[in-house]
C-alpha positions as CSV (number, residue, x, y, z in Angstrom):
1,M,66.3,38.6,-10.7
2,G,66.0,36.2,-13.6
3,T,62.8,34.4,-14.7
4,N,63.8,31.3,-12.7
5,G,63.7,33.3,-9.4
6,R,60.8,34.0,-7.1
7,T,59.2,36.6,-9.3
8,G,59.5,34.4,-12.3
9,R,57.9,31.5,-10.6
10,R,55.1,33.7,-9.4
11,R,54.5,34.9,-12.9
12,K,54.5,31.4,-14.2
13,R,51.9,30.3,-11.6
14,K,49.7,33.2,-12.6
15,K,50.1,32.4,-16.3
16,N,49.1,28.7,-16.0
17,G,46.2,29.5,-13.7
18,N,47.2,27.5,-10.7
19,Y,47.8,30.7,-8.7
20,H,44.3,31.9,-9.2
21,R,42.8,28.5,-8.3
22,K,44.7,28.0,-5.1
23,Y,45.4,31.5,-3.7
24,G,42.9,34.0,-2.5
25,R,42.4,37.8,-2.5
26,A,42.0,39.2,1.1
27,I,38.7,40.7,1.8
28,Q,39.1,44.3,3.2
29,D,35.4,45.1,3.8
30,S,34.8,47.0,7.0
31,E,32.3,44.4,8.2
32,Y,35.0,41.7,8.2
33,I,37.6,43.9,9.8
34,A,35.0,44.5,12.6
35,L,34.3,40.8,12.8
36,L,37.9,39.8,13.3
37,K,38.5,42.6,15.8
38,W,35.5,41.6,17.8
39,A,36.4,37.9,17.6
40,K,40.0,38.5,18.8
41,Q,38.8,40.8,21.7
42,N,36.5,38.0,22.9
43,G,39.0,35.1,22.8
44,I,38.5,33.5,19.4
45,C,41.9,32.4,18.2
46,F,42.2,32.2,14.4
47,G,46.0,32.6,14.1
48,N,47.0,33.8,10.7
49,L,43.7,33.0,9.0
50,R,42.0,35.9,7.1
51,P,38.8,36.2,5.1
52,A,39.5,36.0,1.4
53,Y,37.8,35.6,-1.9
54,F,38.6,32.5,-4.0
55,P,37.4,32.2,-7.6
56,Q,36.1,28.6,-7.3
57,T,34.5,28.8,-3.8
58,G,33.8,32.4,-3.2
59,R,34.3,33.6,0.4
60,G,36.6,31.5,2.6
61,L,39.5,31.6,5.0
62,M,43.1,32.0,3.7
63,T,46.2,31.3,5.8
64,C,48.9,34.0,5.9
65,K,51.5,31.5,6.9
66,K,52.5,27.9,6.2
67,L,50.4,25.3,8.1
68,A,51.6,21.9,9.0
69,S,49.7,18.7,9.8
70,G,48.6,18.9,13.5
71,D,48.5,22.7,13.6
72,L,45.6,24.4,15.4
73,V,43.5,26.3,12.8
74,I,40.9,27.9,15.0
75,S,39.7,27.9,18.6
76,V,36.3,29.3,19.7
77,P,35.8,29.5,23.4
78,E,32.6,28.2,24.9
79,H,31.2,31.6,25.7
80,M,31.5,32.6,22.0
81,L,29.5,29.6,20.8
82,I,25.8,30.3,20.2
83,T,23.9,27.4,21.8
84,T,20.6,26.8,23.5
85,K,22.3,27.9,26.7
86,T,23.2,31.2,25.1
87,V,19.5,31.6,24.1
88,E,18.3,30.8,27.6
89,Q,20.5,33.4,29.2
90,S,19.7,36.1,26.6
91,E,17.1,38.8,26.7
92,I,14.8,37.0,24.3
93,G,15.4,33.7,26.0
94,K,14.3,35.0,29.4
95,L,11.1,36.3,27.8
96,L,10.4,32.9,26.2
97,I,11.0,31.3,29.6
98,K,8.5,33.7,31.1
99,L,6.0,32.8,28.4
100,Q,6.7,29.1,29.1
101,L,7.6,28.5,25.5
102,M,11.1,27.1,25.8
103,S,10.0,23.5,26.2
104,L,7.8,23.8,23.2
105,L,10.5,25.0,20.8
106,S,12.9,22.8,18.8
107,T,16.6,23.5,19.1
108,N,16.4,24.9,15.6
109,Q,13.5,27.2,16.4
110,M,15.2,28.5,19.6
111,L,18.4,29.4,17.7
112,C,16.3,30.9,14.8
113,V,14.4,33.2,17.2
114,F,17.7,34.2,18.9
115,I,19.4,35.0,15.6
116,L,16.4,37.0,14.4
117,Y,16.1,38.9,17.6
118,E,19.8,39.8,17.7
119,K,19.5,40.9,14.1
120,Y,16.5,43.0,14.9
121,R,18.5,44.7,17.7
122,G,21.1,45.9,15.2
123,E,24.3,47.5,16.5
124,S,23.1,47.3,20.1
125,S,23.5,43.5,19.9
126,F,26.7,42.0,21.2
127,W,26.5,39.6,18.3
128,H,26.1,42.3,15.6
129,P,29.7,41.9,14.1
130,Y,28.9,38.2,13.5
131,I,25.3,38.6,12.3
132,S,26.3,41.4,9.9
133,T,28.6,39.0,8.0
134,L,26.2,36.1,7.6
135,P,25.1,35.3,4.1
136,R,22.0,37.3,3.0
137,S,20.4,34.3,1.4
138,F,21.1,30.6,0.5
139,N,21.0,28.3,-2.5
140,T,19.3,25.4,-0.8
141,P,16.2,24.0,-2.6
142,A,13.9,25.9,-0.3
143,Y,15.1,29.1,-2.1
144,F,14.5,27.6,-5.6
145,N,11.6,28.8,-7.8
146,E,9.4,26.3,-9.6
147,E,11.6,26.2,-12.8
148,E,14.8,25.7,-10.8
149,L,13.3,22.9,-8.8
150,G,12.1,21.3,-12.0
151,A,15.7,21.3,-13.3
152,L,16.9,19.2,-10.5
153,P,17.2,15.4,-10.9
154,S,13.6,14.1,-10.7
155,C,14.4,11.7,-7.9
156,M,15.2,14.8,-5.7
157,H,11.8,16.4,-6.0
158,Q,10.3,14.6,-3.0
159,Q,13.2,15.6,-0.8
160,C,12.9,19.2,-1.9
161,E,9.2,19.2,-1.1
162,T,9.9,17.8,2.3
163,Q,12.5,20.4,3.0
164,I,10.2,23.3,2.0
165,T,7.3,21.8,4.0
166,T,9.5,21.3,7.1
167,V,10.5,25.0,7.0
168,C,7.0,26.2,6.4
169,E,5.5,24.1,9.2
170,S,8.2,25.1,11.7
171,Y,7.5,28.8,10.9
172,E,3.7,28.4,11.3
173,E,4.2,26.5,14.6
174,L,6.5,29.3,15.9
175,K,4.1,32.0,14.8
176,G,1.3,30.1,16.6
177,F,3.4,30.1,19.8
178,L,4.2,33.8,19.6
179,E,1.1,35.4,18.2
180,H,-0.6,36.0,21.5
181,S,2.6,37.3,23.2
182,T,2.4,41.0,22.2
183,S,2.0,42.1,25.8
184,I,5.5,40.7,26.6
185,L,7.4,40.6,23.3
186,D,8.2,43.7,21.2
187,K,5.4,44.0,18.6
188,K,7.8,45.4,16.0
189,F,10.0,42.4,16.4
190,L,7.0,40.1,16.0
191,D,5.9,42.0,12.9
192,S,9.4,41.5,11.5
193,L,9.1,37.7,11.8
194,T,8.1,37.1,8.2
195,F,8.5,33.7,6.5
196,D,11.4,35.0,4.5
197,E,13.2,36.1,7.6
198,F,12.6,32.8,9.3
199,R,13.7,30.8,6.3
200,W,16.9,32.8,6.3
201,A,17.5,32.1,10.0
202,W,16.6,28.5,9.5
203,F,19.4,28.0,7.0
204,V,21.9,30.1,9.0
205,V,21.4,27.5,11.7
206,N,21.2,24.4,9.5
207,T,24.2,25.2,7.2
208,R,26.5,26.6,9.8
209,S,26.0,24.7,13.1
210,V,28.6,22.4,14.6
211,Y,27.9,19.6,17.1
212,K,29.4,20.5,20.4
213,A,30.6,17.0,21.6
214,D,34.0,16.1,23.0
215,E,37.0,15.9,20.7
216,V,35.4,14.0,17.8
217,D,34.8,14.9,14.2
218,T,31.5,16.8,14.7
219,L,31.2,19.3,11.9
220,H,27.8,20.0,10.5
221,V,25.9,16.9,11.5
222,G,22.3,18.2,11.3
223,M,19.9,19.5,13.9
224,A,17.9,17.9,16.7
225,T,14.1,17.9,16.4
226,R,13.4,19.1,19.9
227,H,15.4,21.1,22.5
228,T,17.1,18.4,24.6
229,E,20.8,19.2,25.1
230,N,23.2,22.1,24.8
231,T,25.0,20.4,21.9
232,Y,24.4,22.3,18.7
233,A,26.3,25.6,18.2
234,L,27.0,28.4,15.8
235,A,30.7,29.3,15.8
236,P,31.7,32.8,14.6
237,V,34.7,32.9,12.2
238,L,35.0,29.1,12.2
239,D,31.9,29.0,10.0
240,L,33.8,30.9,7.3
241,L,35.8,27.7,6.6
242,N,34.6,25.9,3.4
243,H,34.2,22.2,2.9
244,T,36.2,20.0,0.6
245,D,36.0,16.2,0.3
246,I,39.8,15.7,0.6
247,A,40.6,17.9,3.7
248,E,41.5,16.0,6.9
249,V,40.8,17.6,10.2
250,N,40.3,16.8,13.9
251,A,37.4,18.8,15.2
252,G,35.4,18.9,18.4
253,F,34.9,20.5,21.8
254,N,38.0,20.3,24.0
255,Q,36.9,20.1,27.6
256,G,40.4,21.0,28.8
257,S,40.4,24.4,27.0
258,S,36.6,24.8,27.0
259,S,36.8,25.6,23.3
260,Y,35.6,24.2,20.1
261,E,38.9,23.5,18.2
262,I,39.9,22.5,14.7
263,H,43.3,21.0,13.9
264,T,44.3,20.5,10.3
265,L,45.8,17.2,9.2
266,T,46.4,18.7,5.8
267,A,49.4,21.0,5.1
268,Y,48.8,24.4,3.5
269,N,51.2,26.9,1.9
270,K,50.9,30.6,2.7
271,G,48.0,32.2,0.7
272,M,46.1,29.0,0.3
273,Q,42.5,28.4,1.3
274,V,42.1,26.3,4.5
275,F,39.3,23.8,4.4
276,I,37.3,21.6,6.7
277,N,35.5,18.3,5.8
278,Y,31.8,17.7,6.7
279,G,32.2,14.0,6.1
280,P,31.3,11.7,3.2
281,R,28.5,13.7,1.5
282,D,27.7,13.4,-2.2
283,N,26.7,16.5,-4.1
284,R,23.0,15.8,-3.7
285,K,23.3,16.0,0.1
286,L,25.6,19.0,-0.1
287,L,23.1,20.9,-2.2
288,M,20.1,19.9,0.0
289,E,21.8,20.7,3.3
290,Y,24.3,23.5,2.4
291,G,23.3,25.0,-1.0
292,F,26.5,24.2,-3.0
293,I,28.1,21.3,-4.9
294,L,31.8,20.4,-5.6
295,P,33.1,20.4,-9.1
296,K,34.5,16.9,-8.4
297,N,33.4,15.0,-5.4
298,L,34.9,11.6,-4.3
299,H,31.6,10.7,-2.8
300,N,29.3,11.4,-5.7
301,T,26.7,8.6,-6.4
302,V,23.4,8.1,-8.2
303,T,21.1,6.3,-5.9
304,F,18.5,3.7,-7.1
305,S,15.3,3.0,-5.3
306,R,14.4,-0.6,-4.4
307,D,11.5,-0.4,-6.9
308,Q,13.9,0.7,-9.7
309,V,16.0,-2.4,-9.2
310,Y,13.1,-4.8,-8.9
311,S,11.3,-3.4,-11.9
312,V,14.2,-4.6,-14.1
313,V,14.2,-8.1,-12.6
314,M,10.6,-9.1,-11.7
315,P,9.3,-9.5,-15.3
316,E,11.9,-12.2,-15.9
317,I,11.6,-14.3,-12.7
318,S,8.7,-16.3,-11.2
319,G,9.1,-14.9,-7.7
320,I,11.5,-14.6,-4.7
321,S,11.7,-17.4,-2.2
322,K,11.5,-17.0,1.5
323,K,15.2,-18.1,1.8
324,K,16.3,-15.5,-0.7
325,R,14.4,-12.8,1.1
326,E,16.1,-13.8,4.4
327,I,19.6,-13.7,2.8
328,I,18.9,-10.4,1.2
329,A,17.7,-8.9,4.5
330,A,20.5,-10.5,6.6
331,N,23.1,-8.9,4.3
332,Q,21.3,-5.6,3.9
333,L,21.4,-6.0,0.1
334,E,18.6,-3.5,-0.4
335,K,20.7,-0.7,1.1
336,D,23.4,1.3,-0.7
337,L,21.8,0.6,-4.1
338,C,23.8,3.1,-6.1
339,C,26.3,3.9,-8.9
340,S,29.5,5.8,-8.3
341,E,31.9,7.5,-10.6
342,G,34.9,5.4,-9.9
343,N,33.3,2.0,-9.3
344,G,30.1,1.8,-11.3
345,L,27.3,-0.2,-9.7
346,S,27.7,-0.8,-6.0
347,W,28.4,-4.2,-4.4
348,S,24.9,-4.3,-3.0
349,V,23.4,-4.0,-6.5
350,L,25.6,-6.6,-8.0
351,V,25.1,-9.2,-5.3
352,L,21.3,-8.6,-5.2
353,L,21.0,-9.0,-8.9
354,K,23.0,-12.3,-8.8
355,I,20.9,-13.7,-6.1
356,L,17.7,-12.8,-8.0
357,A,19.1,-14.3,-11.2
358,M,19.6,-17.8,-9.7
359,N,17.1,-20.5,-9.7
360,E,16.6,-22.3,-6.4
361,E,19.2,-25.0,-7.1
362,E,21.8,-22.5,-8.1
363,F,21.0,-20.4,-5.1
364,K,21.6,-23.3,-2.7
365,R,25.0,-23.9,-4.4
366,Y,26.3,-20.4,-5.1
367,W,24.7,-17.8,-2.8
368,Q,27.7,-17.7,-0.4
369,R,30.1,-17.3,-3.3
370,T,28.2,-14.2,-4.5
371,L,29.0,-12.4,-1.2
372,T,32.7,-12.7,-1.8
373,G,32.5,-11.5,-5.4
374,E,33.2,-14.8,-7.1
375,L,31.9,-15.7,-10.5
376,V,28.9,-18.0,-10.4
377,G,28.5,-19.3,-13.9
378,G,28.2,-17.9,-17.4
379,V,24.4,-18.0,-17.7
380,I,23.9,-16.2,-14.4
381,E,26.6,-13.6,-15.1
382,S,25.2,-13.0,-18.6
383,R,21.7,-12.4,-17.2
384,V,23.0,-10.1,-14.5
385,L,25.0,-8.1,-17.1
386,Q,21.8,-7.5,-19.1
387,W,20.0,-6.4,-16.0
388,R,22.8,-4.1,-15.1
389,Q,22.7,-2.4,-18.5
390,C,18.9,-2.2,-18.3
391,L,19.0,-0.6,-14.9
392,I,21.5,2.1,-15.9
393,Q,19.7,2.8,-19.2
394,R,16.4,3.3,-17.4
395,A,18.0,5.5,-14.9
396,L,19.5,7.6,-17.7
397,E,16.1,8.2,-19.4
398,P,14.8,11.0,-17.1
399,Y,18.2,12.8,-17.4
400,E,18.0,12.7,-21.2
401,E,14.4,13.8,-21.2
402,A,15.3,16.7,-19.0
403,D,18.1,17.8,-21.3
404,K,15.6,18.6,-24.0
405,G,14.0,21.4,-21.9
406,D,17.3,23.0,-20.9
407,I,16.9,25.8,-23.4
408,N,14.0,27.1,-21.3
409,C,16.3,27.4,-18.2
410,L,17.9,30.6,-19.4
411,K,16.8,34.0,-18.1
412,S,15.6,36.7,-20.4
413,D,19.2,38.0,-20.7
414,G,20.5,34.6,-21.7
415,Q,22.1,33.9,-18.3
416,L,21.5,31.1,-15.8
417,S,20.5,31.9,-12.3
418,V,22.9,30.6,-9.6
419,N,20.2,28.1,-8.5
420,M,19.6,26.9,-12.1
421,D,23.3,26.5,-12.7
422,L,23.6,24.4,-9.6
423,A,20.7,22.2,-10.6
424,L,22.0,21.7,-14.1
425,Q,25.6,21.0,-13.0
426,L,24.3,18.4,-10.6
427,R,22.3,16.8,-13.3
428,I,25.2,16.8,-15.7
429,Q,27.4,15.2,-13.1
430,E,24.9,12.4,-12.3
431,K,24.2,11.7,-15.9
432,Q,28.0,11.4,-16.5
433,I,28.3,8.9,-13.7
434,L,25.6,6.7,-15.3
435,T,27.1,7.2,-18.8
436,N,30.5,6.1,-17.6
437,A,29.1,3.1,-15.8
438,L,27.3,2.0,-19.0
439,E,30.5,2.4,-21.0
440,L,32.4,0.2,-18.5
441,L,29.8,-2.5,-18.9
442,K,30.0,-2.3,-22.7
443,I,33.8,-2.7,-22.5
444,S,33.5,-5.7,-20.1
């Protein structure tokens, strides 16, 4: 066949790189073969999806046939979802009930104990084929060392400390509950409950849980603080699907079929990776919650604190009147203070700055016009433009300062760790958002 035929087109795709970006290489590891066999035997329907390796995302699920909008991608029956109900009916759950500990544990702690106990049981566990394919570690900030944490945008440091503290406190609380239970619980299992093991289980649950509600988009919405309802679930095979910001899906628990189902609203060709969508999360949130970032993310923003905005304004104004404060509060202008890649400074920032730039007479005349985006006079607009530039320039300073220390981020072999690379890529992306926004202002 000539070069314009199927073989020729395939060669051309490989040559220009699109083939490698879009299409995966099937994973033939025995663990994954066992997982799919076990899943199929127990009623998980995954059609023609197969685990595969993709250069840009790593492990994911590839479709072996063309998928159209509306097609069912995967269905996990209720008995194959790991929920608090699963825990309560399990061997470890019955022991926890006997110890009267169930009501004391959070949903997260319950699921963590279950995962760790089933992991401890090894091949004797029904869930072994699933647990053996779970990631061995994660790239969330709780896994970062001090240098890697320091490379993150400085405004994330408090969030990272909170995450680490939350995991540590949850572990210490759990150990406190269990430490006097050696007469009932397996001592070897209790000895295996190290902080590292608990941290691993914590992020298995936090990064891979779905919300088991009825037929709504409920993918990866976070964990409850205390055990209240049988709503959070780990879903074998389904959790191999990766996130992208452009995928469209319908996801939720179908009461009719008693299964958690995902239908794609995005079409896929044979060999392509099938994605889900966690919702509008920027890369900061993706890194904090899941341990990855997207090369390009529609939802990427750089967030400003209220203090950052007011620090630019307050030296130049005499104060903020009661009426201004009321309008600011009524229109929630101190929320969504951010800068995005496509739009620059948010509507909230622009309107807040305009209101603060007005004297009381101007405010009475123009405040309503500011809410609709109308121009409110050259002097005010000029003042606001200066403040916008100052706000962005100040926000850029810590990024530029951090850049000076990047040479120290390399390991002894000259390579970056995965965590360090994530931190630097996130910082580069956010710096670029601010730089682009500043350039837009200069042009205007």
